C-alpha positions in Angstrom: 117.2 79.0 126.8 118.6 80.8 129.6 115.1 81.1 132.9 115.6 85.0 131.7 114.8 84.9 128.2 111.3 86.0 127.0 109.1 84.1 124.7 108.9 86.3 122.0 105.3 85.7 119.3 104.8 89.0 116.9 101.5 86.8 115.4 99.6 88.0 118.3 100.0 91.5 117.8 99.8 92.2 121.8 103.3 94.1 121.4 103.7 97.7 120.9 104.7 98.1 117.2 104.7 101.4 115.7 103.5 100.4 112.5 100.0 99.4 114.2 100.4 96.8 111.6 99.6 92.8 112.8 102.5 89.8 111.1 100.0 88.8 108.4 99.5 92.7 107.0 103.0 93.3 107.2 104.0 90.0 105.1 101.1 91.2 102.7 102.6 94.5 102.6 105.9 93.4 101.8 105.3 91.1 99.0 103.4 93.5 97.4 105.5 96.8 97.3 107.7 95.6 94.6 106.9 97.3 91.2 105.7 94.5 89.1 104.4 92.4 92.2 100.5 91.7 92.3 98.4 89.4 94.7 99.0 86.6 93.6 102.5 86.8 95.2 100.9 87.2 99.1 98.8 83.8 98.7 99.7 81.9 100.9 102.5 79.1 100.1 101.8 75.9 102.7 98.9 74.1 104.4 99.3 73.0 107.4 96.7 70.4 109.0 96.6 69.3 112.9 96.0 65.5 113.0 94.4 63.9 115.9 97.7 62.1 116.8 99.4 65.5 117.6 101.1 65.2 113.8 101.2 68.7 112.2 100.8 68.1 108.2 102.7 70.7 106.1 102.1 70.9 102.6 102.9 73.5 100.2 99.9 75.5 98.9 98.1 74.7 95.6 98.0 78.5 95.4 100.9 78.8 96.0 103.1 81.2 92.7 106.5 79.3 93.8 107.3 76.3 94.3 109.4 73.7 95.8 111.5 72.4 93.0 113.2 75.1 90.8 112.8 75.2 87.0 109.4 74.7 84.8 106.7 71.8 85.6 107.2 68.4 83.6 104.7 66.9 82.4 104.5 63.0 81.7 103.4 62.1 78.0 
């Protein structure tokens, strides 16, 4: 990164935004705008946990409507 580059953080809401919406509000609006969408489409898809040793654990949220792996969930019989 060059010395004249500035860091940009869209999560703070401290920048001039013509919509007046926060990043979370924009995400919710975008994910619920489609004709057949519902509130569950905007549910968080990941959870994060900051551990004391400085490691950040990232997991797929239990409430995630879309999960990695594609296809249907398979269960063992």
